[in-house]
C-alpha positions as CSV (number, residue, x, y, z in Angstrom):
1,M,0.1,1.5,19.9
2,P,-3.0,-0.7,17.9
3,T,-2.9,-3.9,18.9
4,G,-4.1,-7.2,16.9
5,V,-4.6,-9.3,19.6
6,G,-8.2,-9.8,19.8
7,H,-9.7,-8.8,16.1
8,R,-9.8,-11.4,13.1
9,C,-7.0,-12.3,10.9
10,F,-8.2,-10.9,7.2
11,Y,-6.5,-13.8,5.5
12,C,-7.3,-16.8,7.2
13,E,-10.3,-15.1,9.5
14,K,-9.0,-17.0,12.8
15,S,-8.5,-14.9,16.0
16,I,-5.4,-13.3,16.4
17,T,-4.2,-13.9,20.0
18,R,-0.8,-12.5,20.2
19,E,1.6,-10.0,18.8
20,P,3.0,-9.6,16.6
21,A,0.4,-8.4,14.2
22,V,0.6,-6.3,10.9
23,T,-2.4,-3.7,9.9
24,W,-2.9,-2.2,6.7
25,N,-5.2,1.2,6.9
26,G,-7.4,1.8,4.1
27,A,-10.2,4.0,3.6
28,T,-12.6,1.9,5.4
29,G,-10.9,1.1,8.1
30,Q,-8.2,-1.2,9.5
31,V,-7.1,-4.7,8.0
32,W,-5.2,-6.9,10.6
33,L,-3.3,-10.2,9.4
34,H,-0.6,-13.0,11.4
35,P,2.7,-12.1,10.0
36,G,2.8,-15.5,7.9
37,C,-0.9,-14.2,5.9
38,A,0.5,-11.2,5.4
39,G,3.0,-12.7,3.3
40,D,0.8,-15.4,1.7
41,F,-1.4,-12.1,1.6
42,G,1.4,-9.8,0.0
43,A,2.3,-12.7,-2.7
44,R,-1.3,-13.2,-3.7
45,L,-1.8,-10.2,-4.3
46,F,1.1,-9.5,-6.2
47,A,0.1,-12.4,-8.7
48,D,-2.8,-11.5,-9.0
49,V,-1.6,-8.1,-9.9
50,V,1.1,-10.0,-13.0
51,R,-1.6,-11.5,-14.4
52,W,-3.2,-8.7,-14.9
53,Q,-1.3,-7.0,-16.1
54,R,0.1,-10.1,-18.9
55,Q,-4.5,-10.6,-19.8
56,S,-4.7,-6.9,-20.3
57,G,-0.9,-6.1,-21.9
58,R,-1.5,-2.7,-19.8
59,R,0.4,-1.7,-16.6
60,F,-1.4,0.6,-13.9
61,H,0.5,3.3,-14.4
62,E,-0.8,3.4,-17.8
63,L,-4.4,3.1,-16.9
64,E,-6.4,6.8,-18.1
65,R,-7.6,8.5,-14.8
66,R,-10.9,9.3,-14.0
67,K,-11.7,13.1,-14.3
């Protein structure tokens, strides 16, 4: 099982010194976060999406797919 100890938190950039830690697997590797930072990051990500939707008047499922 992977451990976050020794990694830097993607959100606050401080070292993760103990478990639990949250990992997010992406296309280019893993992102590690402290549990509290994961909640803050998720809330900020959600807020950015809502703001984009309000400004654009569109939703992600309405975007055209690239061919």
